[in-house]
PLY file of the C-alpha trace (Angstrom):
ply
format ascii 1.0
element vertex 470
property float x
property float y
property float z
element edge 469
property int vertex1
property int vertex2
end_header
124.40 108.77 69.13
120.99 109.68 67.65
122.45 111.88 64.91
124.78 109.07 63.76
121.76 106.67 63.81
119.75 108.92 61.55
122.61 109.11 59.09
122.66 105.29 59.14
118.97 105.29 58.24
119.75 107.44 55.09
122.63 105.19 54.07
120.63 102.01 54.44
117.66 103.57 52.47
120.02 104.43 49.64
121.57 100.89 49.66
118.06 99.36 49.51
117.10 101.49 46.50
120.35 100.63 44.72
119.86 96.98 45.29
116.43 97.11 43.64
117.86 98.98 40.69
120.46 96.20 40.15
117.84 93.42 39.94
118.44 91.47 36.72
115.74 91.37 34.05
114.25 88.15 32.71
112.40 87.08 29.60
112.43 88.81 26.22
113.40 92.50 26.46
111.32 94.94 24.38
113.42 97.77 22.84
113.90 100.67 25.18
111.65 102.09 27.85
108.14 102.24 26.40
106.02 105.35 26.62
102.20 105.18 26.69
102.04 106.30 23.11
104.45 103.58 21.97
102.47 100.89 23.88
99.27 102.04 22.19
101.03 101.96 18.78
102.24 98.40 19.37
98.82 97.27 20.63
97.03 98.66 17.56
99.42 96.73 15.35
99.65 93.43 17.29
96.33 93.01 19.19
94.34 90.09 17.73
90.98 91.67 18.31
91.84 94.46 15.92
92.75 91.95 13.26
89.32 90.35 13.72
87.49 93.65 13.47
89.42 94.57 10.30
88.42 91.28 8.70
84.77 92.04 9.67
85.02 95.30 7.73
86.37 93.39 4.73
83.53 90.86 4.93
80.93 93.75 4.94
82.66 95.40 1.94
82.57 92.19 -0.04
78.90 91.74 0.86
78.23 95.23 -0.46
80.02 94.32 -3.69
77.93 91.18 -3.91
74.80 93.36 -3.72
76.08 95.71 -6.41
76.64 92.71 -8.77
72.87 92.55 -9.29
73.15 95.56 -11.65
75.36 93.50 -13.96
73.93 90.98 -16.47
74.20 87.36 -15.57
75.98 85.34 -18.21
76.20 81.57 -17.88
77.78 78.89 -20.09
76.33 75.40 -19.69
77.13 72.13 -21.36
75.51 68.69 -21.07
76.37 65.31 -22.58
73.70 62.55 -22.56
73.30 59.05 -23.78
70.00 57.14 -23.94
69.40 53.45 -24.21
68.20 53.87 -27.80
67.68 56.48 -30.36
64.59 58.66 -29.58
61.93 58.24 -32.23
58.44 59.22 -33.13
55.70 56.73 -34.06
53.89 58.17 -37.10
50.36 56.57 -37.11
48.68 55.16 -40.18
47.12 58.07 -42.14
44.71 58.06 -45.18
44.61 61.17 -47.30
42.42 62.09 -50.28
44.16 63.40 -53.36
42.47 64.88 -56.48
43.90 63.34 -59.64
42.89 64.77 -63.03
40.94 62.23 -64.96
40.59 59.90 -61.99
38.79 62.09 -59.56
39.42 61.77 -55.86
41.87 58.95 -54.96
42.42 57.81 -51.38
46.05 57.09 -50.38
46.92 55.29 -47.13
50.33 55.69 -45.55
51.16 52.77 -43.18
52.27 53.24 -39.60
56.02 53.86 -39.35
58.73 54.90 -36.90
60.65 58.09 -37.51
64.06 58.64 -35.87
64.34 61.99 -34.21
68.07 62.13 -33.23
70.98 59.95 -32.28
71.01 58.58 -28.76
74.29 60.35 -27.91
73.76 64.06 -27.65
75.82 67.04 -26.51
74.29 70.49 -25.92
76.18 73.73 -25.18
74.36 76.98 -24.32
75.23 80.59 -23.45
72.44 82.21 -21.39
72.04 85.92 -20.55
69.81 87.42 -17.91
69.62 91.14 -17.23
67.18 92.34 -14.54
65.55 95.65 -15.53
63.23 96.37 -12.67
63.02 94.43 -9.40
60.31 96.38 -7.60
62.87 98.28 -5.53
64.33 95.11 -3.99
67.70 95.52 -5.57
68.51 99.09 -4.24
67.08 98.10 -0.85
69.47 95.19 -0.57
72.38 97.39 -1.60
71.44 99.95 1.03
71.39 97.22 3.70
74.85 96.10 2.62
76.15 99.64 2.74
74.72 100.01 6.22
76.49 96.78 7.11
79.83 98.46 6.20
79.12 101.39 8.37
78.21 99.09 11.25
81.45 97.05 10.82
83.52 100.20 10.65
82.00 101.47 13.89
82.59 98.07 15.48
86.31 98.34 14.42
86.45 101.86 15.93
84.94 100.48 19.14
87.58 97.74 19.17
90.35 100.34 18.73
88.84 102.55 21.52
88.64 99.50 23.76
92.29 98.63 23.05
93.42 102.22 23.63
91.40 102.33 26.89
92.78 98.99 28.12
96.38 100.07 27.38
96.00 103.38 29.15
94.33 101.77 32.15
96.79 98.91 32.47
99.80 101.03 31.67
99.13 103.50 34.48
97.97 100.65 36.63
101.46 99.18 36.21
102.91 102.61 37.03
100.72 102.67 40.12
101.79 99.21 41.16
105.46 100.19 40.67
105.03 103.34 42.67
103.23 101.57 45.51
105.93 99.01 45.64
108.59 101.71 45.78
106.73 103.41 48.60
106.53 100.18 50.46
110.22 99.50 49.92
111.20 102.98 51.16
108.95 102.62 54.21
110.42 99.20 54.93
113.98 100.55 54.56
113.16 103.42 56.97
111.51 101.20 59.52
114.19 98.51 59.28
116.88 101.18 59.95
114.93 102.53 62.77
114.51 98.94 64.09
118.24 98.40 64.13
118.68 101.67 65.95
116.05 100.76 68.41
117.70 97.33 68.95
121.10 98.92 69.53
119.72 101.46 72.03
117.71 98.70 73.83
120.67 96.31 74.08
123.08 99.08 75.26
120.67 99.78 78.04
120.66 103.56 77.71
117.13 103.61 79.03
115.72 105.76 76.32
114.26 102.68 74.56
112.40 99.81 76.22
111.86 96.29 75.10
108.22 97.13 74.37
109.34 99.93 72.00
111.68 97.48 70.28
108.95 94.81 69.84
106.36 97.37 68.56
108.92 98.55 65.97
109.67 94.95 64.95
105.95 94.25 64.59
105.63 97.20 62.19
108.62 96.05 60.15
107.50 92.48 59.72
103.88 93.46 58.99
105.07 95.87 56.32
107.46 93.15 54.89
104.58 90.71 54.52
102.49 93.41 52.81
105.18 93.97 50.18
104.75 90.44 48.73
101.33 91.19 47.08
102.57 94.63 45.93
105.50 92.98 44.14
103.11 90.45 42.57
100.79 93.25 41.42
103.71 94.74 39.53
104.21 91.55 37.53
100.55 90.96 37.04
99.99 94.49 35.65
102.97 94.13 33.29
101.79 90.72 32.11
98.26 92.20 31.41
99.85 95.06 29.48
101.89 92.66 27.38
98.81 90.65 26.63
96.85 93.72 25.55
99.77 94.75 23.35
99.67 91.33 21.65
103.06 90.30 23.01
104.23 87.00 24.56
103.89 86.56 28.26
107.59 85.62 28.34
108.56 89.15 27.26
109.76 91.76 29.68
108.69 95.38 29.59
110.00 98.59 31.07
107.80 101.67 31.37
109.07 105.09 30.57
106.52 106.80 32.83
107.18 106.99 36.53
104.28 109.19 37.61
100.49 109.32 36.82
99.54 112.56 35.10
96.96 114.91 36.58
95.42 117.17 33.87
91.76 117.86 34.63
89.28 118.36 31.84
87.70 121.82 31.50
84.37 120.57 30.18
80.74 120.28 31.31
78.63 117.20 31.22
76.44 118.71 28.56
79.39 119.26 26.29
80.55 115.74 26.68
77.11 114.23 26.07
76.56 116.32 22.93
79.95 115.30 21.55
79.27 111.68 22.28
76.35 111.67 19.81
78.79 112.63 17.13
81.68 110.37 17.88
80.35 107.42 19.94
80.59 104.30 17.70
77.67 102.56 19.38
75.43 105.56 18.56
76.64 105.83 15.03
76.22 102.05 14.61
72.64 102.23 15.75
71.89 105.04 13.29
73.29 102.84 10.49
71.18 99.99 11.77
68.01 102.19 11.50
68.88 102.95 7.86
69.31 99.21 7.22
65.92 98.35 8.68
64.29 101.08 6.66
65.73 99.48 3.51
64.52 96.14 4.77
60.96 97.45 4.80
61.36 98.67 1.24
62.73 95.31 0.21
59.65 93.49 1.58
57.32 95.95 -0.05
59.04 95.31 -3.36
57.70 91.75 -3.33
54.29 93.17 -4.29
55.62 95.05 -7.39
56.21 93.56 -10.84
59.64 92.53 -12.07
61.09 92.74 -15.58
64.14 91.08 -17.05
65.64 90.57 -20.47
66.75 87.06 -21.32
68.74 85.63 -24.24
70.15 82.21 -25.12
72.64 80.89 -27.76
72.84 77.16 -28.17
74.70 74.51 -30.17
73.79 70.81 -30.49
76.36 68.19 -31.36
74.50 65.07 -32.72
75.59 62.62 -35.45
72.08 62.53 -36.90
71.28 65.26 -39.50
67.56 64.85 -39.67
64.61 64.79 -37.30
64.84 67.51 -34.67
68.66 67.93 -35.16
68.82 69.03 -38.67
71.44 71.52 -39.73
68.98 74.36 -39.32
68.13 73.43 -35.74
71.54 72.46 -34.35
72.49 76.07 -33.74
70.22 78.95 -32.87
69.33 81.78 -30.45
66.37 83.25 -28.72
65.64 86.46 -26.85
62.79 87.51 -24.62
61.37 89.80 -21.99
60.24 88.23 -18.76
57.49 89.66 -16.62
56.45 88.60 -13.09
53.49 90.13 -11.39
52.67 88.83 -7.91
48.97 88.38 -7.30
48.46 86.54 -4.02
50.97 84.84 -1.73
48.73 83.72 1.15
49.43 86.92 3.09
53.12 85.98 3.27
54.31 89.32 1.84
51.99 91.30 4.17
53.35 89.58 7.24
56.94 89.99 6.09
56.32 93.75 5.72
54.74 93.92 9.21
57.70 92.09 10.67
60.17 94.51 8.97
58.17 97.44 10.31
58.07 96.01 13.82
61.87 95.49 13.80
62.32 99.07 12.65
60.15 100.36 15.52
62.15 98.19 17.93
65.49 99.62 16.93
64.01 103.15 17.08
63.05 102.48 20.71
66.56 101.12 21.35
67.82 104.45 19.95
65.97 106.30 22.75
67.28 103.84 25.34
70.88 104.17 24.04
70.63 107.95 23.98
69.69 108.10 27.67
72.12 105.26 28.48
75.10 107.15 26.97
74.17 110.32 28.86
73.82 108.45 32.16
77.17 106.65 31.75
78.92 109.92 30.93
77.35 111.69 33.86
78.31 108.78 36.15
82.00 108.76 34.99
82.13 112.56 35.06
81.04 112.60 38.65
83.56 109.90 39.59
86.23 111.96 37.80
85.23 115.12 39.69
85.24 113.20 42.98
88.72 111.85 42.17
89.90 115.34 41.32
88.81 116.49 44.72
90.50 113.48 46.38
93.74 114.42 44.48
93.67 117.93 45.75
92.92 116.82 49.31
95.54 114.06 49.21
98.09 116.57 47.91
97.49 118.89 50.86
97.59 115.90 53.27
100.85 114.64 51.69
102.51 118.08 52.11
101.42 118.10 55.73
102.67 114.48 56.21
106.07 115.38 54.77
106.30 118.42 57.00
105.24 116.42 60.01
107.95 113.86 59.26
110.60 116.51 59.00
109.55 118.13 62.26
109.60 114.76 64.03
113.03 114.03 62.78
114.28 117.40 63.99
112.51 116.99 67.34
114.02 113.55 67.66
117.49 114.94 67.02
116.80 117.40 69.88
115.49 114.66 72.27
111.97 116.19 72.16
110.10 113.16 70.85
110.53 109.38 71.13
111.55 107.09 68.39
107.97 105.81 68.25
106.76 109.27 67.09
109.29 109.12 64.22
108.05 105.64 63.19
104.41 106.85 63.31
105.32 109.92 61.16
107.11 107.70 58.64
104.08 105.31 58.37
101.66 108.21 57.94
103.87 109.82 55.21
104.04 106.48 53.30
100.30 105.90 53.66
99.33 109.37 52.49
101.73 109.07 49.57
100.02 105.84 48.54
96.57 107.40 48.86
97.73 110.30 46.73
98.95 107.96 43.95
95.67 106.03 44.09
93.70 109.21 43.76
95.76 110.20 40.73
95.04 106.81 39.10
91.36 107.02 39.84
91.21 110.48 38.18
93.22 109.36 35.12
91.15 106.09 34.75
87.96 108.16 34.74
89.37 110.38 32.00
90.27 107.28 29.97
86.79 105.95 30.40
85.26 109.29 29.23
87.42 109.15 26.16
86.12 105.64 25.55
82.43 106.58 25.96
82.61 109.82 23.92
84.50 107.99 21.16
87.37 110.43 20.84
90.10 112.10 22.87
88.25 114.78 24.79
91.35 116.91 25.36
92.02 117.07 21.63
88.38 118.04 21.00
88.58 120.78 23.58
91.75 122.14 22.11
90.16 122.23 18.60
87.20 124.20 19.99
0 1
1 2
2 3
3 4
4 5
5 6
6 7
7 8
8 9
9 10
10 11
11 12
12 13
13 14
14 15
15 16
16 17
17 18
18 19
19 20
20 21
21 22
22 23
23 24
24 25
25 26
26 27
27 28
28 29
29 30
30 31
31 32
32 33
33 34
34 35
35 36
36 37
37 38
38 39
39 40
40 41
41 42
42 43
43 44
44 45
45 46
46 47
47 48
48 49
49 50
50 51
51 52
52 53
53 54
54 55
55 56
56 57
57 58
58 59
59 60
60 61
61 62
62 63
63 64
64 65
65 66
66 67
67 68
68 69
69 70
70 71
71 72
72 73
73 74
74 75
75 76
76 77
77 78
78 79
79 80
80 81
81 82
82 83
83 84
84 85
85 86
86 87
87 88
88 89
89 90
90 91
91 92
92 93
93 94
94 95
95 96
96 97
97 98
98 99
99 100
100 101
101 102
102 103
103 104
104 105
105 106
106 107
107 108
108 109
109 110
110 111
111 112
112 113
113 114
114 115
115 116
116 117
117 118
118 119
119 120
120 121
121 122
122 123
123 124
124 125
125 126
126 127
127 128
128 129
129 130
130 131
131 132
132 133
133 134
134 135
135 136
136 137
137 138
138 139
139 140
140 141
141 142
142 143
143 144
144 145
145 146
146 147
147 148
148 149
149 150
150 151
151 152
152 153
153 154
154 155
155 156
156 157
157 158
158 159
159 160
160 161
161 162
162 163
163 164
164 165
165 166
166 167
167 168
168 169
169 170
170 171
171 172
172 173
173 174
174 175
175 176
176 177
177 178
178 179
179 180
180 181
181 182
182 183
183 184
184 185
185 186
186 187
187 188
188 189
189 190
190 191
191 192
192 193
193 194
194 195
195 196
196 197
197 198
198 199
199 200
200 201
201 202
202 203
203 204
204 205
205 206
206 207
207 208
208 209
209 210
210 211
211 212
212 213
213 214
214 215
215 216
216 217
217 218
218 219
219 220
220 221
221 222
222 223
223 224
224 225
225 226
226 227
227 228
228 229
229 230
230 231
231 232
232 233
233 234
234 235
235 236
236 237
237 238
238 239
239 240
240 241
241 242
242 243
243 244
244 245
245 246
246 247
247 248
248 249
249 250
250 251
251 252
252 253
253 254
254 255
255 256
256 257
257 258
258 259
259 260
260 261
261 262
262 263
263 264
264 265
265 266
266 267
267 268
268 269
269 270
270 271
271 272
272 273
273 274
274 275
275 276
276 277
277 278
278 279
279 280
280 281
281 282
282 283
283 284
284 285
285 286
286 287
287 288
288 289
289 290
290 291
291 292
292 293
293 294
294 295
295 296
296 297
297 298
298 299
299 300
300 301
301 302
302 303
303 304
304 305
305 306
306 307
307 308
308 309
309 310
310 311
311 312
312 313
313 314
314 315
315 316
316 317
317 318
318 319
319 320
320 321
321 322
322 323
323 324
324 325
325 326
326 327
327 328
328 329
329 330
330 331
331 332
332 333
333 334
334 335
335 336
336 337
337 338
338 339
339 340
340 341
341 342
342 343
343 344
344 345
345 346
346 347
347 348
348 349
349 350
350 351
351 352
352 353
353 354
354 355
355 356
356 357
357 358
358 359
359 360
360 361
361 362
362 363
363 364
364 365
365 366
366 367
367 368
368 369
369 370
370 371
371 372
372 373
373 374
374 375
375 376
376 377
377 378
378 379
379 380
380 381
381 382
382 383
383 384
384 385
385 386
386 387
387 388
388 389
389 390
390 391
391 392
392 393
393 394
394 395
395 396
396 397
397 398
398 399
399 400
400 401
401 402
402 403
403 404
404 405
405 406
406 407
407 408
408 409
409 410
410 411
411 412
412 413
413 414
414 415
415 416
416 417
417 418
418 419
419 420
420 421
421 422
422 423
423 424
424 425
425 426
426 427
427 428
428 429
429 430
430 431
431 432
432 433
433 434
434 435
435 436
436 437
437 438
438 439
439 440
440 441
441 442
442 443
443 444
444 445
445 446
446 447
447 448
448 449
449 450
450 451
451 452
452 453
453 454
454 455
455 456
456 457
457 458
458 459
459 460
460 461
461 462
462 463
463 464
464 465
465 466
466 467
467 468
468 469
């Protein structure tokens, strides 16, 4: 009787797993079962945050080109048409002049007051103006240096975005794998307990005496409690997949199938000191701060340049269109050119320049202090995650040993049950323990993998690849 019942347990377990496999899909199906690498590839192509960071790099590059444009001459064409209420004129006052006339001596001649027309009231002027800065007191190269540092900062921000996307995909991908695995463990445990419940019910109702009503009720409590616990596990599966789709830039209506069924366990063979030293080479926040320091140094030079002289070459070509051919718009003056050298030498600005220099220096000292804080902060973060990873590694090893013992305990209880050496309650307990330890083992694997992903994020590169290169 008991041997047949154990066979029934196996058959019902297989039927339960097959029923889950035949569950129809819904939503938009992505092509194939997606590996972690494929999900990362899709996320880097479709995630909106990456598009924003790429545009930020383009903005910084165009700002750098704007700064470089100061080395080119500035050439402007201007044109103006004007009409006055009357022709502009000049009032020539009465004037008496003395002229020496042979035979007559000195003769006074008086010219009466008269109005002289200068130009027609309608006037059009076109001009071509050239300005070429020669020396700007170091302001021009300082601004260009700041713009170049801005590109470096934007690039590091884009790298940080990519690292964040990769970290999120890895974390959520294996979070979905964990959710799926926990749900499968729960389903398997429920199938086992449900089969055992039916066996217990049959033995109880047949009145063989080996199973009492209390045994049956205890078993039923376990089954219903586990059944209620499966609902949140199933929801976690869908939530994890939805989060993964969102990180990949896909619609929430899509459906996704993961190629991975297990969480990898590949411990790093590196020390904290190695990881910290590498982070100062690859961490985008650290490199961005270094670029910021260079920008603030250039800012100080820019402010100091306000005290130095500036030179520029200027030139103008003009043409005047006026119907009048005399006055100030004669044929000789309607077209012309001029060239010159401009010089500006600051003398006193009410201590404005001095205070701007002091402000720039203070900002530079501030970011240098932030550098020290960031250096310690990165080291502390890496140490914290490294210790978490080491702890998770120990949990995985311990959970693996516990899982082997739980499996062996379950097999021994099943054999003892077949030989009438233990009660059905002992088999149920062994099944629950085996499922619980399996779940703990999966959680430990995920904690270890998540710590590794976090370390990759903090260091700014894939640690395993760096270790392989060295």
